[in-house]
C-alpha positions in Angstrom: 115.0 88.8 146.0 115.0 91.6 148.6 111.6 92.5 150.2 109.3 94.7 148.2 109.1 98.2 149.7 106.7 101.1 149.5 108.6 104.1 148.2 105.8 106.5 147.7 102.2 106.8 149.0 99.2 109.0 148.7 95.6 108.9 149.9 94.6 106.8 146.8 97.6 104.5 146.0 100.9 103.2 147.1 103.9 102.9 144.7 105.8 99.7 145.2 109.5 99.3 144.2 110.1 95.7 143.2 113.9 94.9 142.7 114.7 92.5 139.9 116.9 89.4 140.3 120.6 90.0 139.6 122.2 88.4 136.6 125.7 88.6 135.3 124.4 88.6 131.7 121.3 90.6 131.9 120.9 94.2 133.0 118.7 94.3 136.1 115.9 96.8 136.2 113.4 97.9 138.8 109.7 97.6 138.3 107.3 100.0 140.0 103.7 98.9 140.6 100.9 101.2 141.6 98.6 99.5 144.0 95.2 101.0 145.1 95.3 101.5 148.9 91.9 99.9 149.3 93.7 96.6 149.2 95.7 97.6 152.3 93.8 98.1 155.6 96.7 99.9 157.3 98.2 103.3 156.8 99.5 103.7 153.2 103.1 104.6 154.3 103.6 101.0 155.4 106.7 98.9 154.7 106.1 95.4 153.6 108.1 92.9 155.7 107.6 90.0 153.4 107.7 89.8 149.6 104.0 89.5 148.7 104.5 90.7 145.1 107.4 89.6 142.9 108.2 91.1 139.5 111.4 91.1 137.6 112.0 92.6 134.2 115.3 91.7 132.6 116.2 93.1 129.2 119.3 92.2 127.3 121.2 95.5 126.8 123.2 95.8 123.7 127.0 96.5 124.0 128.6 99.1 121.7 131.5 97.7 119.6 134.3 99.6 118.0 134.6 97.6 114.8 132.5 95.2 112.7 133.2 91.5 113.3 133.6 89.1 110.4 130.4 87.4 111.6 127.8 87.8 114.4 127.2 84.1 114.5 128.2 82.1 117.6 130.7 79.3 116.9 128.9 76.9 119.2 125.3 77.8 118.8 124.4 74.6 117.0 127.0 71.9 116.6 124.7 69.7 114.6 124.1 72.1 111.8 127.5 73.8 112.0 125.7 77.2 111.7 129.0 79.1 111.8 130.4 77.4 108.8 130.5 79.3 105.5 128.1 76.8 104.0 125.2 77.2 106.5 122.0 79.0 105.6 122.6 81.3 108.6 126.0 82.3 107.5 125.0 82.8 103.9 122.0 84.8 104.8 124.1 87.0 107.1 126.5 87.6 104.2 123.7 88.5 101.9 122.1 91.1 104.2 125.5 92.6 105.0 126.4 92.9 101.3 122.9 94.4 100.6 123.4 96.9 103.4 126.7 98.0 101.9 125.3 98.3 98.3 122.2 100.3 99.4 124.2 102.7 101.6 126.7 103.3 98.8 123.9 104.1 96.4 122.1 106.4 98.8 125.3 108.3 99.6 126.1 108.6 95.9 122.6 109.9 95.0 122.5 112.3 98.0 125.8 113.8 97.0 126.8 114.9 100.4 125.2 113.0 103.2 127.1 110.3 105.0 125.8 107.4 107.1 126.6 107.2 110.8 127.4 103.7 111.8 126.8 101.9 115.1 128.0 98.4 115.7 126.6 96.5 118.7 126.4 93.1 120.2 124.0 91.3 122.6 124.9 89.3 125.7 122.7 86.4 124.5 124.5 86.2 121.2 124.7 88.0 117.9 124.5 91.7 117.2 124.0 94.2 114.4 125.1 97.2 112.4 122.9 100.3 112.4 123.5 103.0 109.8 121.6 106.3 109.6 121.9 109.3 107.3 120.0 112.3 108.6 119.3 115.7 107.0 121.1 115.1 103.7 120.7 116.9 100.5 118.1 114.4 99.2 117.1 112.3 102.2 115.7 113.7 105.4 116.4 110.4 107.0 117.6 107.1 105.7 118.2 104.0 107.9 119.6 100.7 106.8 120.1 98.1 109.6 121.2 94.5 109.8 120.9 92.3 112.8 121.8 88.7 113.7 120.4 87.8 117.1 119.6 85.0 119.4 117.2 85.0 122.3 114.1 83.7 123.9 110.8 85.2 122.8 107.6 85.3 124.8 104.4 83.9 123.2 103.2 87.4 122.1 106.5 88.0 120.3 106.2 84.6 118.6 102.8 85.6 117.3 104.2 88.9 116.0 107.1 87.1 114.3 105.0 84.4 112.6 101.8 85.3 110.8 100.5 81.7 110.9 101.1 81.3 114.6 98.1 79.7 116.4 96.2 81.3 119.2 97.8 78.8 121.6 100.2 80.3 124.2 103.3 78.2 124.2 106.1 78.8 126.7 109.2 80.9 126.0 110.7 79.9 122.6 114.4 80.1 121.8 115.0 81.7 118.5 117.5 82.9 115.9 116.7 85.8 113.6 118.7 87.6 111.0 117.5 90.4 108.8 118.0 93.7 107.0 115.5 96.5 107.4 115.5 99.9 105.8 113.3 103.0 105.5 114.2 105.9 103.2 112.4 109.2 103.7 113.2 111.8 101.0 112.8 115.6 101.6 110.9 116.3 98.4 107.2 115.5 98.7 107.1 114.3 95.1 109.8 111.6 95.9 108.4 108.5 97.5 109.4 106.9 100.8 110.7 103.3 100.5 110.7 100.5 103.0 112.2 97.1 102.7 113.1 94.2 104.9 114.2 90.6 104.4 114.6 88.1 107.3 115.3 84.5 108.2 114.0 82.9 111.4 114.6 79.7 113.3 112.9 78.6 116.5 113.7 75.7 118.8 111.0 73.7 120.6 109.3 75.5 123.4 110.4 74.3 126.8 107.0 72.8 127.5 107.1 70.7 124.3 110.5 68.9 124.3 111.3 66.9 121.2 109.2 69.1 118.9 111.0 69.8 115.5 112.8 73.1 114.9 111.0 75.5 112.7 112.4 77.9 110.1 111.0 80.4 107.6 111.8 83.3 105.3 109.9 86.6 105.1 110.2 90.1 103.8 109.1 92.7 101.3 109.6 96.0 99.6 107.0 98.7 99.4 106.7 102.2 98.0 104.9 104.9 99.9 104.4 108.1 97.9 102.6 111.3 99.0 101.8 112.0 95.3 101.3 109.4 92.6 103.1 109.4 89.3 101.8 106.4 87.5 105.0 105.9 85.5 107.0 105.8 88.7 104.7 103.2 90.2 104.8 101.1 87.0 108.6 101.2 87.0 108.7 100.1 90.6 106.3 97.3 90.1 107.5 96.1 86.7 111.1 95.7 87.8 110.4 92.0 88.6 107.6 91.7 86.0 105.0 91.1 88.7 101.7 92.8 89.7 102.0 93.8 93.3 99.7 96.8 93.8 100.8 100.2 95.1 102.4 98.8 98.2 104.8 96.3 96.6 106.1 92.8 97.4 105.4 91.0 100.6 105.8 87.4 101.7 106.1 85.6 105.0 106.3 82.2 106.6 107.9 80.7 103.5 109.1 77.3 104.3 107.3 75.0 101.9 110.2 75.0 99.4 113.8 74.1 99.9 116.0 76.6 101.7 118.3 77.0 98.7 115.5 78.3 96.5 114.1 80.6 99.2 117.5 82.0 100.0 118.0 82.8 96.3 114.5 84.4 96.1 115.2 86.6 99.2 118.6 87.6 97.7 117.1 88.5 94.4 114.5 90.6 96.1 117.1 92.5 98.2 119.3 93.1 95.1 116.3 94.6 93.2 115.8 97.5 95.7 118.3 99.9 94.2 117.3 99.5 90.5 113.7 99.7 91.4 113.9 102.8 93.5 116.9 105.1 92.7 115.7 106.0 89.2 112.5 107.3 90.7 114.5 109.5 93.2 116.7 110.8 90.4 113.6 111.8 88.5 111.7 113.5 91.4 114.4 114.9 93.8 114.5 118.3 92.2 110.8 118.7 91.4 109.6 122.2 92.6 107.1 122.0 95.4 105.1 124.4 97.6 104.4 124.6 101.4 101.1 123.0 100.7 102.7 120.0 99.1 105.1 119.7 102.0 102.2 119.8 104.5 100.4 117.0 102.7 103.6 114.9 102.8 103.8 115.6 106.6 100.2 114.4 107.1 100.9 111.2 105.1 104.0 110.6 107.2 101.9 110.9 110.3 99.8 108.1 108.9 103.0 106.1 108.1 104.1 106.5 111.7 100.7 105.3 112.9 100.8 102.1 110.9 104.4 101.5 111.9 103.9 101.8 115.6 100.5 100.2 115.9 100.5 97.4 113.3 104.0 96.6 112.0 104.9 93.1 113.1 108.6 93.8 112.9 108.3 96.7 115.3 106.2 94.7 117.6 108.6 91.8 117.6 111.6 94.0 118.3 110.0 95.7 121.2 108.8 92.5 122.7 112.2 90.8 122.6 114.2 93.6 124.1 115.6 94.8 120.8 117.7 97.9 120.3 115.3 100.8 120.5 117.4 103.2 118.4 117.5 100.6 115.6 113.8 99.6 115.8 112.6 103.2 115.6 115.0 104.3 112.9 112.1 103.8 110.5 110.4 106.9 111.8 110.9 110.2 109.9 112.5 113.2 111.4 109.3 115.2 110.9 105.6 114.3 110.6 102.3 116.0 111.2 99.0 115.0 112.8 95.8 117.0 112.3 92.6 116.0 114.1 90.1 115.1 111.4 92.6 115.9 108.7 90.1 115.5 105.8 88.1 118.4 107.2 91.3 120.3 107.9 92.3 120.0 104.2 88.8 121.0 103.0 88.6 124.2 105.1 92.3 125.3 105.3 92.4 126.6 101.7 95.6 124.6 101.2 94.1 121.6 99.6 90.8 120.4 98.3 90.8 116.6 98.5 87.8 116.3 96.3 87.5 113.7 93.7 90.1 114.2 91.0 92.6 116.1 93.1 96.1 114.8 93.4 95.7 114.2 97.1 92.4 112.4 96.4 94.2 110.1 93.9 96.6 108.9 96.5 93.9 108.3 99.1 91.8 106.4 96.5 94.7 104.2 95.6 95.4 103.4 99.3 91.8 102.5 99.8 91.0 100.8 96.5 94.1 98.9 95.2 94.5 98.8 91.5 96.5 96.9 88.9 99.4 99.1 87.9 100.9 97.0 85.1 
C-alpha cells in the first residue's frame, strides 16, 4: 500500500488520504480519516513518510447487464450439493421469487392502468446478481418496487447479526454466505389505500474462517405486512383472513425457520408469496378512487415519514444490505417518493386546524391500533 499522506490541514485537524489495496475483482476506494492535530507534535501540513495508519474499504460494485440470465446461480459454487441443478433448493427458490416478481408486476401494471415498470438487471463480481423493477408516478401507485436478488459474499459479524435474529452476541470472523430473496414495497397515491411490504428470503452460511469444520447453516424468513394511513376494518379483515390466520394489523412475519425439512419450508414460503396479490389488490381496487382532502394527504405523508424512520433505523433487511455492500438503488427502493416530518407532530396536528387526533378520530384509531395490537378476525 502506498504511504498515507496528509491532503488537507487546519489548526485543529489533519485529513489523511488512505489508499485502498488494488484488486481485480473489487472496486478500490479511498478512505479519508480526520485526525486531531494534538496527536502530531509537528506542523499540521506534514507528509507522513511511513504508513502508520492503514485502512482499506473495498465494496463489490454491481455490473449492469443488458438482459436477464436464465439463472444467477454459479455453476461451481458448491459441487457437493449441485446447487445449480434444477432440483436444488437454491435453484427452486430462485425460480419461485422470479415467478413471484413477474406475477406481482403484471398485477400492479394491470391495476394501475398506465404505469410501467423500469427494469435494471445487474450482477456482482463475487457471484450472483438481481433484477430491480420500479414503477414511479403511475395512476394508482406513487412508487412500486419489486426486486429479486441472488447473491454470494462474505458478511462481517454485524451483518450476520442483522441477517439472523437468533445470532449470538459473539463476534465470529467474516462468514461466507448465499442469499436469495424477493422484496417489495408498494406506495399508493390515495391516502385511503394502504402501503404494502413483503419479502421472502433463503439464506445459507458457511463456517466462519476461525471455526473450520463447523456445519453449514440455512434458514428461511419473510413476511407480508399492511401499512394503512386510515383503517377500514373490512380491509384489514380481508387481508388477515386470506390465509385464515390472526396476524394483527401488521401481517405475517417469520424468520430463522430451519427446524422443519426444506421441502415444507420452501412450500410455505411459496404459498406466502403467492398470497400477496389476492390479499392486497382487492383492497386497492376498493380504495383507489376514494375522494380525499389535502388534510388526508398530509396525514398520509406524516405516516410515511414514520415508515421511512422504521425502515432506515430498524429494518434488518436494510441493515444487512448496507453492511454487505448491496446495491443502494435496490435497497432504498422501499422509500416513498414523498414523505413529511413535523417536529412533535401530535402537537402540530392538534394546533394546525387540519386534524384533531383526539380519541375517536380516524387518525387516533390508526395510532391506537399501532400501539395496542388487536385481533382483527
